[in-house]
C-alpha positions as MATLAB code, in Angstrom:
seq = 'XXXXXXXXXXXXXXXXXXXXXXXXXXXXXXXXXXXXXXXXXXXXXXXXXXXXXXXXXXXXXXXXXXXXXXXXXXXXXXXXXX';
ca = [
      -0.057   -0.125    0.197;
       2.744    2.394    0.920;
       4.668    1.483   -2.556;
       1.875    3.083   -4.545;
       2.057    6.249   -2.244;
       5.700    6.378   -2.761;
       5.440    5.872   -6.564;
       2.775    8.672   -6.971;
       5.074   11.059   -5.016;
       7.927    9.956   -7.112;
       6.390   10.509  -10.434;
       4.878   14.067   -9.330;
       8.314   14.979   -8.349;
       9.951   13.814  -11.623;
       7.166   15.585  -13.539;
       8.433   19.002  -11.612;
      11.872   18.202  -12.268;
      11.210   17.770  -15.903;
       9.200   20.971  -16.216;
      12.423   22.740  -14.627;
      14.653   21.308  -17.055;
      12.429   22.223  -19.730;
      12.550   25.652  -18.839;
      16.095   25.523  -18.728;
      16.613   23.884  -22.031;
      14.296   26.238  -23.975;
      15.788   29.313  -22.519;
      19.148   28.366  -23.349;
      18.368   27.205  -26.916;
      16.460   30.615  -27.470;
      19.314   32.778  -26.209;
      21.489   30.547  -28.466;
      19.247   31.152  -31.421;
      18.986   34.875  -30.738;
      22.761   35.234  -30.583;
      23.402   33.101  -33.881;
      20.816   35.271  -35.805;
      22.394   38.538  -34.472;
      26.231   37.475  -34.778;
      26.415   34.553  -37.162;
      23.660   35.412  -39.457;
      21.386   32.323  -39.157;
      18.179   32.293  -41.032;
      15.883   30.065  -38.681;
      13.684   32.285  -36.184;
      14.599   31.985  -32.525;
      11.088   30.737  -31.898;
      12.262   27.504  -33.293;
      13.604   26.897  -29.794;
      10.156   26.271  -28.474;
       9.875   23.082  -30.138;
      11.848   21.626  -27.335;
       8.694   22.068  -25.364;
       7.003   18.974  -27.141;
       9.122   16.203  -25.899;
       9.170   17.728  -22.437;
       5.473   18.205  -22.374;
       4.941   14.437  -23.368;
       7.158   13.305  -20.550;
       5.507   15.411  -17.860;
       2.112   14.498  -18.941;
       3.131   10.881  -18.902;
       4.414   11.382  -15.252;
       1.481   13.162  -14.022;
      -0.833   10.243  -15.689;
       1.137    7.678  -13.892;
       1.137    9.864  -10.558;
      -2.704    9.940  -10.911;
      -3.011    6.086  -11.415;
      -0.972    5.144   -8.435;
      -2.871    7.612   -6.439;
      -6.004    6.066   -7.372;
      -4.625    2.608   -6.889;
      -3.437    3.600   -3.332;
      -7.081    4.794   -2.514;
      -8.465    1.425   -3.778;
      -6.222   -0.713   -1.802;
      -6.875    1.381    1.456;
     -10.295    0.781    0.891;
     -10.166   -2.706    0.901;
      -8.102   -3.017    3.710;
     -10.709   -1.028    5.961;
];
């Protein structure tokens, strides 16, 4: 029963860490693209850096879905033992 509680908390924590990592990666990529445009003459827009959001958002949503699943499973198990 406690296993589901810890798994739920782990996936919530992992989702938060992924969101922080996503912000750092997107910010770095955006700044790098801006520099490339101004100094090196790159032709792609700086907004292309926001494409990094897609894989991170999928990972965050999967982690949250697993956290909800384990939370519900924990509630079911606790109801069964009562």
